[in-house]
C-alpha positions in Angstrom: -10.3 7.2 -39.9 -9.2 3.7 -39.0 -5.8 4.1 -40.7 -4.6 7.3 -38.9 -2.1 6.8 -35.9 -3.8 6.2 -32.6 -2.4 9.6 -31.3 -4.2 11.6 -33.9 -7.4 9.5 -33.5 -7.4 10.6 -29.8 -6.9 14.3 -30.7 -9.8 14.0 -33.2 -12.0 12.4 -30.6 -11.2 15.2 -28.1 -9.5 12.9 -25.6 -6.1 14.7 -25.7 -4.9 18.0 -27.3 -2.4 18.5 -30.0 0.1 19.8 -27.4 -0.3 16.7 -25.3 0.2 14.5 -28.4 3.4 16.4 -29.3 4.7 15.9 -25.7 4.1 12.2 -26.0 5.8 12.0 -29.5 8.8 14.1 -28.1 9.2 11.8 -25.1 9.0 8.6 -27.4 11.7 10.2 -29.6 14.0 11.1 -26.9 13.9 7.9 -24.9 13.6 5.5 -27.9 13.4 2.4 -25.8 12.7 -0.8 -27.9 9.5 -2.5 -27.1 8.0 0.7 -25.5 5.0 1.9 -27.3 3.0 5.1 -27.8 0.5 3.7 -25.2 3.1 3.3 -22.6 4.3 6.9 -22.9 0.9 8.5 -22.9 -0.1 6.5 -19.7 3.3 7.4 -18.0 2.7 11.1 -18.6 -0.7 10.9 -17.1 -2.9 12.1 -19.9 -5.1 9.1 -19.8 -5.3 5.9 -17.5 -4.3 2.5 -18.9 -8.1 1.7 -18.9 -9.1 4.8 -20.9 -6.2 4.1 -23.4 -7.5 0.4 -23.8 -11.0 1.6 -24.5 -9.9 4.2 -27.2 -7.7 1.5 -28.9 -10.5 -1.0 -28.8 -12.8 1.5 -30.4 -10.3 2.4 -33.0 -9.6 -1.3 -33.9 -13.2 -2.3 -33.5 -12.3 -5.1 -31.0 -14.3 -5.5 -27.7 -12.6 -4.1 -24.5 -12.5 -6.1 -21.3 -11.8 -4.6 -17.9 -10.1 -7.6 -16.1 -9.8 -5.7 -12.9 -13.5 -5.2 -12.5 -14.9 -7.6 -9.9 -18.0 -8.3 -12.3 -15.7 -9.6 -15.1 -15.8 -13.5 -14.8 -12.8 -15.5 -16.0 -13.6 -19.1 -16.6 -10.9 -21.3 -15.1 -11.5 -24.1 -17.6 -10.6 -21.6 -20.4 -7.5 -20.4 -18.5 -6.3 -24.0 -18.3 -6.5 -24.4 -22.1 -3.3 -22.2 -22.5 -0.2 -23.4 -20.7 1.2 -20.8 -18.2 4.6 -20.4 -20.1 2.7 -19.6 -23.3 0.4 -17.1 -21.4 3.4 -15.3 -19.9 5.3 -15.4 -23.2 2.6 -13.5 -25.2 1.0 -11.7 -22.2 -2.5 -13.2 -22.9 -5.1 -15.1 -20.8 -8.1 -17.2 -22.0 -11.3 -16.0 -20.4 -14.3 -17.9 -22.0 -15.0 -21.0 -24.0 -17.9 -20.8 -26.5 -18.3 -24.2 -28.4 -14.9 -24.5 -30.4 -14.1 -20.9 -29.9 -11.9 -19.5 -27.2 -12.0 -15.8 -26.1 -8.5 -14.6 -25.4 -7.7 -11.2 -23.6 -4.6 -9.6 -25.1 -3.1 -6.0 -25.2 -2.0 -6.6 -28.9 -4.9 -7.7 -30.8 -3.4 -7.2 -34.3 -0.5 -9.6 -33.7 -1.8 -12.7 -35.6 1.3 -14.7 -34.9 0.2 -14.9 -31.2 -3.3 -16.3 -32.3 -1.7 -18.9 -34.6 0.4 -20.0 -31.7 -2.7 -20.5 -29.5 -4.6 -22.2 -32.2 -1.8 -24.8 -32.7 -1.6 -25.4 -28.9 -5.3 -25.6 -28.1 -6.9 -26.7 -31.4 -9.7 -23.9 -31.1 -10.5 -20.7 -32.9 -9.3 -17.6 -31.1 -11.6 -14.5 -30.6 -9.4 -11.7 -29.4 -10.6 -9.0 -26.9 -8.5 -6.1 -25.8 -7.4 -5.7 -22.1 -4.7 -3.6 -20.4 -1.2 -5.1 -20.0 -1.2 -4.6 -16.3 -4.6 -6.2 -15.8 -3.4 -9.3 -17.9 -0.2 -9.7 -15.9 -2.2 -9.7 -12.7 -4.8 -12.1 -14.0 -2.1 -14.5 -15.2 -0.6 -14.5 -11.8 -3.9 -14.9 -9.9 -5.3 -17.7 -12.0 -2.4 -19.8 -12.6 -1.0 -19.6 -9.1 -4.4 -20.5 -7.4 -4.3 -23.8 -9.1 -0.6 -24.3 -8.2 -0.9 -23.6 -4.4 -2.4 -27.0 -3.5 0.2 -28.9 -5.7 3.1 -26.9 -4.1 2.0 -27.6 -0.5 1.4 -31.3 -1.3 4.9 -31.6 -3.1 6.6 -30.0 -0.2 4.8 -32.1 2.5 5.6 -35.3 0.5 9.2 -34.3 0.3 9.5 -34.0 4.1 7.1 -36.7 5.0 9.7 -39.4 5.4 11.8 -37.3 7.9 9.4 -37.1 10.8 9.4 -34.5 13.3 13.2 -34.0 13.4 13.5 -32.2 10.2 17.0 -30.5 10.1 16.5 -27.7 7.5 19.9 -28.6 5.8 20.9 -26.2 3.0 20.8 -29.0 0.4 17.1 -29.7 1.0 16.4 -25.9 1.2 17.4 -25.3 -2.3 15.2 -27.9 -3.6 12.5 -26.6 -5.8 9.3 -27.3 -3.7 10.4 -25.3 -0.7 11.6 -22.5 -2.9 8.3 -22.6 -4.8 6.3 -22.6 -1.5 8.1 -19.5 -0.2 7.5 -17.7 -3.5 3.9 -18.8 -3.6 3.0 -17.4 0.0 4.3 -14.0 -0.9 2.6 -13.9 -4.3 -0.7 -14.9 -3.0 -0.5 -12.6 0.0 0.3 -9.7 -2.3 -2.6 -10.5 -4.6 -4.9 -10.6 -1.7 -3.8 -7.1 -0.8 -2.0 -8.3 2.4 0.4 -6.0 4.4 1.8 -8.7 6.6 2.4 -12.4 6.6 2.7 -14.5 9.9 4.3 -17.9 9.8 3.6 -19.4 13.2 4.8 -22.8 14.5 2.6 -25.0 16.7 3.1 -28.5 18.1 1.5 -30.4 15.1 1.2 -27.8 12.4 2.4 -24.4 11.0 -0.2 -21.8 10.5 0.2 -19.1 7.9 -2.0 -16.0 8.3 -2.1 -12.7 6.3 -3.3 -9.2 7.4 -5.8 -7.7 5.1 -7.6 -4.4 5.8 -6.2 -4.5 9.3 -7.5 -8.2 10.2 -5.6 -11.4 10.2 -7.1 -14.2 8.0 -5.8 -17.7 7.6 -4.0 -18.4 4.2 -3.1 -22.0 4.8 -1.8 -24.5 7.3 1.1 -26.8 6.4 2.7 -29.7 8.3 5.1 -28.8 11.1 7.9 -30.9 9.4 8.1 -28.2 6.6 8.6 -25.3 9.2 12.4 -25.4 9.7 13.0 -25.5 6.0 10.6 -22.8 5.2 12.2 -20.5 7.8 15.8 -21.4 6.7 14.8 -20.5 3.1 13.4 -17.1 4.2 16.6 -16.5 6.2 18.9 -17.2 3.4 17.0 -14.9 0.8 16.8 -12.0 3.5 20.5 -12.1 4.6 20.1 -13.5 8.0 22.4 -16.0 9.9 20.8 -19.5 9.3 22.9 -21.1 12.2 21.5 -18.6 14.9 18.1 -19.8 16.1 18.1 -18.5 19.7 17.9 -14.7 19.1 15.7 -12.4 17.1 16.9 -11.3 13.7 15.8 -8.9 11.0 16.4 -9.0 7.2 14.9 -8.0 3.9 14.5 -9.2 0.3 13.0 -8.2 -3.0 10.6 -10.2 -5.1 8.8 -9.3 -8.3 5.1 -10.3 -8.4 2.9 -9.6 -11.4 5.4 -7.0 -12.8 5.6 -5.1 -9.4 8.9 -5.0 -7.6 8.1 -5.7 -3.8 10.4 -4.6 -1.0 10.0 -7.2 1.8 11.0 -6.8 5.3 11.4 -9.9 7.6 11.4 -10.3 11.3 12.3 -13.6 13.1 11.4 -14.5 16.7 12.3 -17.7 18.6 9.1 -19.1 20.2 8.2 -22.3 22.1 7.9 -24.5 18.9 10.5 -23.0 16.7 10.9 -19.6 15.1 8.0 -17.4 14.3 8.5 -15.2 11.2 6.5 -12.0 10.3 7.1 -10.7 6.7 6.0 -7.1 5.9 5.2 -6.4 2.2 6.0 -2.8 1.6 4.4 -0.6 -0.8 7.2 0.0 -3.3 8.5 2.6 -5.7 6.5 0.9 -8.5 3.4 2.0 -6.7 2.5 5.7 -7.4 2.5 8.3 -4.7 -1.0 9.5 -3.7 -2.1 12.9 -4.2 -3.4 14.9 -1.1 -7.0 14.9 -2.6 -6.9 11.0 -2.6 -6.3 10.8 1.3 -10.0 10.7 2.2 -10.1 14.0 4.1 -13.3 15.8 4.6 -13.6 19.5 3.4 -12.6 21.0 6.7 -9.5 18.9 7.3 -8.4 19.1 3.7 -8.5 23.0 3.9 -6.5 23.0 7.2 -4.0 20.5 5.9 -3.3 22.5 2.7 -2.8 25.8 4.8 -0.4 24.1 7.0 1.7 22.9 4.0 2.0 26.5 2.7 3.9 27.8 5.9 7.5 28.2 4.9 9.1 27.0 8.1 8.1 24.9 11.2 7.4 21.4 12.1 4.3 19.5 10.9 3.7 16.2 12.5 1.6 13.1 11.4 0.7 10.9 14.3 -1.2 7.5 14.9 -0.2 3.9 15.7 1.9 1.6 13.4 0.1 0.8 10.1 -2.3 3.9 10.2 -1.2 5.5 6.9 1.2 8.1 8.3 3.9 7.5 5.7 1.3 7.7 2.9 0.1 11.1 4.2 3.6 12.4 4.4 4.6 11.2 0.9 1.3 12.8 -0.3 2.6 16.1 1.5 6.0 15.7 -0.2 4.5 15.3 -3.7 2.8 18.6 -3.2 5.8 20.5 -1.7 8.5 19.0 -4.0 8.8 21.6 -6.7 11.8 22.1 -9.1 13.0 25.2 -7.1 13.2 23.6 -3.7 15.7 21.1 -2.1 13.8 18.2 -0.5 15.7 15.6 1.7 14.2 12.7 3.6 15.6 10.4 6.3 13.9 7.1 6.4 14.1 3.6 7.9 13.6 2.1 5.4 12.9 4.3 2.3 9.5 2.8 1.3 8.8 4.7 -2.0 11.3 6.2 -4.3 10.2 9.6 -5.5 11.6 11.4 -8.4 13.2 14.8 -7.6 13.7 14.0 -3.9 16.9 13.2 -2.0 16.1 10.2 0.0 18.5 8.8 2.8 18.4 5.3 4.2 19.2 4.8 8.0 21.8 2.2 8.7 22.3 1.6 12.5 25.2 -0.8 12.1 27.2 1.7 10.1 26.3 4.6 12.7 23.9 6.3 10.2 21.2 7.1 12.7 18.4 9.6 12.5 20.4 12.2 14.5 23.5 11.7 12.6 21.9 11.8 9.2 20.0 15.0 10.3 23.2 16.8 11.4 24.7 16.1 8.0 21.5 17.2 6.1 21.5 20.6 7.7 24.8 21.2 5.9 23.2 20.2 2.5 21.2 23.3 2.1 17.7 21.8 2.5 14.4 23.6 2.2 12.2 20.8 3.3 13.3 17.9 5.5 11.1 14.8 6.1 12.2 12.6 9.0 10.6 9.2 9.1 10.1 9.0 12.7 11.1 11.1 15.8 12.3 8.2 18.0 14.4 9.9 20.6 15.2 13.2 22.3 18.3 13.9 20.2 16.3 13.6 16.9 13.4 15.7 18.2 15.9 18.4 19.4 17.7 18.6 16.0 14.5 18.6 14.1 12.9 21.4 16.2 16.0 23.4 15.8 16.1 22.9 12.0 12.5 24.2 12.0 13.4 27.4 14.1 16.4 28.0 11.7 14.1 28.4 8.8 13.3 24.9 7.4 10.1 23.0 6.8 10.3 19.8 8.8 7.7 16.9 8.2 7.8 13.9 10.7 5.8 11.2 12.4 5.3 10.2 16.1 3.3 7.3 17.7 0.6 9.0 19.8 -3.1 8.5 20.2 -4.4 11.9 19.3 -3.2 15.3 18.1 -3.3 17.0 21.7 -1.2 14.1 23.4 1.5 14.7 20.7 2.5 18.0 22.3 2.9 16.6 25.8 4.9 13.7 24.2 7.4 16.1 22.7 7.8 17.9 26.1 8.2 14.4 27.8 11.0 13.5 25.2 13.0 16.5 26.6 12.1 19.3 24.2 11.5 22.6 25.9 7.7 23.8 25.8 8.7 27.2 24.5 10.6 25.4 21.5 7.6 23.3 20.7 5.4 26.4 20.8 7.6 28.5 18.6 8.3 25.8 15.9 5.0 23.8 15.6 2.8 24.4 12.5 0.2 21.8 12.9 -0.5 18.1 13.8 -2.5 15.5 11.9 -3.6 12.5 13.9 -5.0 9.7 11.9 -6.4 6.1 11.8 -7.6 3.7 9.1 -11.3 2.4 9.1 -12.7 -0.4 6.9 -15.1 0.7 4.2 -18.4 -1.1 3.8 -19.0 -3.1 0.7 -21.6 -1.4 -1.4 -23.2 -4.6 -2.6 -24.1 -6.2 0.6 -24.3 -3.5 3.4 -27.6 -3.6 5.3 -29.4 -0.5 6.6 -31.1 -0.2 10.0 -31.9 2.6 12.7 -29.2 3.3 15.2 -29.9 2.5 18.9 -29.7 5.2 21.8 -26.4 3.8 22.8 -25.1 4.2 19.3 -26.3 7.7 19.3 -24.4 8.5 22.3 -21.2 7.1 20.7 -21.8 9.3 17.5 -22.7 12.3 19.5 -26.2 12.8 18.0 -29.6 13.1 19.7 -32.0 11.1 17.4 -31.8 7.8 15.6 -30.4 7.8 11.9 -30.0 5.2 9.2 -26.7 3.3 9.6 -25.4 0.3 7.9 -24.0 -3.2 9.1 -21.4 -5.4 7.4 -23.0 -8.4 5.8 -20.7 -10.2 3.4 -20.9 -11.4 -0.3 -18.6 -12.9 -3.0 -17.5 -9.4 -4.1 -16.0 -8.7 -0.7 -14.8 -12.3 0.1 -17.6 -12.4 2.6 -16.0 -9.9 4.9 -18.6 -7.1 4.3 -15.7 -4.6 3.7 -13.8 -3.4 0.6 -10.7 -1.6 1.4 -10.0 1.1 4.0 -10.1 4.9 4.2 -8.5 7.3 6.7 -10.1 9.5 9.5 -8.2 12.6 10.5 -7.9 15.1 13.4 -6.2 18.4 12.6 -4.7 20.6 15.3 -3.3 24.0 14.2 -0.8 25.9 16.3 -2.6 29.2 16.6 -1.1 32.2 18.9 -3.5 31.0 21.6 -2.3 27.4 21.4 1.3 28.6 21.4 0.7 30.4 24.7 -0.9 27.4 26.2 2.0 25.0 25.2 4.5 27.6 26.5 2.7 27.7 29.8 3.1 23.7 29.9 -0.7 23.2 29.3 -2.1 19.8 30.0 -3.4 17.3 27.2 -7.0 17.9 28.2 -6.6 21.8 28.1 -4.9 21.5 24.7 -7.7 19.3 23.3 -10.5 21.7 24.7 -8.7 24.7 23.1 -8.4 22.9 19.7 -12.0 21.8 19.8 -13.1 25.4 20.5 -11.1 26.6 17.6 -13.0 24.2 15.2 -10.8 21.0 15.3 -13.0 17.9 14.4 -11.8 15.0 16.6 -11.3 11.5 15.3 -14.6 10.4 16.9 -16.4 13.3 15.0 -14.9 12.3 11.7 -15.6 8.6 12.0 -19.2 9.4 13.3 -19.7 11.4 10.0 -18.6 8.4 8.0 -21.0 6.0 9.9 -24.0 8.3 9.2 -22.9 8.5 5.5 -23.0 4.7 5.2 -19.2 4.5 4.6 -18.3 2.4 7.6 -19.9 0.7 10.6 -20.5 1.5 14.2 -18.1 -1.4 15.0 -15.2 0.4 13.4 -16.1 3.6 15.3 -15.7 1.6 18.6 -12.6 -0.2 17.4 -10.7 3.0 16.5 -11.9 5.6 18.9 -13.5 4.0 21.9 -12.3 5.3 25.3 -13.5 4.4 28.9 
């Protein structure tokens, strides 16, 4: 049993079917990429996750399996330090525990004895191999080796510039020196590992503060001496293609960086402030990160049913609305993943293209070259599209073309920045689109926000007060939870975010009201009478289920 190939072993265990095994073997035979194994193909095809495959392989080889991504898995930093970073990266291994003279080492290749000989020579210890996934090891190497480097990097940078005093010139010769390059790389790496979406580099009189946005909140990453600031900004300008001599006007740029095997697309915005230039770096979810399915968007049963019905309509406009960073693009990509079948032509116009999706034609906006949303849209309509996705309706021209495209038999998906579903209709009319055009082309609107999810380990229950009951729209007290804070959630009380939604469907009654220039309050009242659950109702349900807190309800839906 132990000597049969792993694929056949998985079939015998009932994990995959014979047909699936054949598909994997065919893919491997057709591609024939050196260094790519059976496990890579079976995970790529989605038959098992990398953790499931690791567990199966561990069982077959009779080696313990360790899930390094699990917060409960403890990695001993003393053990990590036994193996040099270069050796860990070369063999994709990480030491996790010391027991006497034995070193427990996580690897994704536990039968490669040359690796263990190498470690034994370097450390002088006996090696006990355990199996972990390749991805988890890469992530752990990045996290555990970089954390010990941060202090050294900041110290070496500050020492380098300490002799200059406040008048540091940021000359190119200094910028290309290793410490400042290392500092810039380390900031992006550590921010990405902390799950940050943005990095703020802010100059003040005596220091520069570096903060990162995690789960919607800004938290401090580090402070560095203000003498380092100009060189750090100049380094960022060089790699993101900005003009380093221009310090008086705002500039935009972008660059790419690979962190733990993931290729990051990084957007940079520079703004002159009192003590220098403030820099905000946005870390974009890249093509390496899989597109979510619509079942993973966190919708309740009613909203999910309405959403899937809207996507079945063959022509019209479907809009996703909400403020910046509320997950609109994620929702649109999930919808595209559902709609993009081999028999339809899907084209997107985006600024920028955030995720690259197989089988979809994606256009990048370039204002300088005259490739605007409107110009791209006019051209796209001559490309025989079935489904068009517009990153954002920014002006009347774009909105007009999109509405006309919908009326002429295309499915159009787009986003708008509005507070709720009902106000989206009045916004379109304000932009100059005729009410009867909106009424005849609109399929539905999904307004959304992101709320933080309570940490399951440390949330504390209590009964809601009368004021909180009013906010939730209920008559009697119920058990709700407060955020507390523990090591598992980095003492924030929250782990991750989920979305809340408000679905408005353009029924015949709604179309008639829009055509008659209905006000936002009238549209909202009609939508509610037709079954629409407002954002407040959605988040209220989550508070009562213990998913989030009353503070989050107030933060995202409070109105005077």
